[in-house]
C-alpha positions, 0 to 999 in steps of 0.5 A: 057056354050054356043058359040055364033057366030055373024054376019051380021054387015058392013058398012053403011050410016047414017040413014041406017039399019042391020040386026044382027044375033047370032047363039048359039052352043045349045039351048037357050031356058034355057037362061032366058034372051038373049042380044045384047052388043056393045063395041066402040073404047076406051069405055066399053062394054055396053048392048043395048037391052035384051029379056026374053025367050019368048020373051014377055019382051024387055029392050033397052038402052036409045041410041037405044030405038025406033031405034033397036028391039031385037028379038029371035028364041028359035027353031033356036037357034038364036037372032036377032038385028034390027037396024034402023036409024043408027047414027055414035055413033052406030059404035062398035063391037057387041056381043051376050050373056046371061044376065047376060052374061058368061064369054065367048065372041064370035068374034062379028061383026063390025058395022061401021056406016058413016056420 
């Protein structure tokens, strides 16, 4: 398995932007799909975006489509999530993992969007 360390979260006003980063403990080149997930208080964890190994295929949850962009740099073992036009409903802890996900999760990074 691979360990992930997420960073870049914070407190932002509605309409603002954040860029999340996920650094992996080893090469992610062999992981066909990487993804970002989030878990809001009292809700189940959900996948918000995924990206294929070469970056040519991406998929987004309807709730973030057009606002979030996922990317990956296999040479740096890093996955990114650019989040624009943030809304309070985006408030959650964000995690990255493979898709389908491994059993082990990182600590996540908290994103809080104020209205």
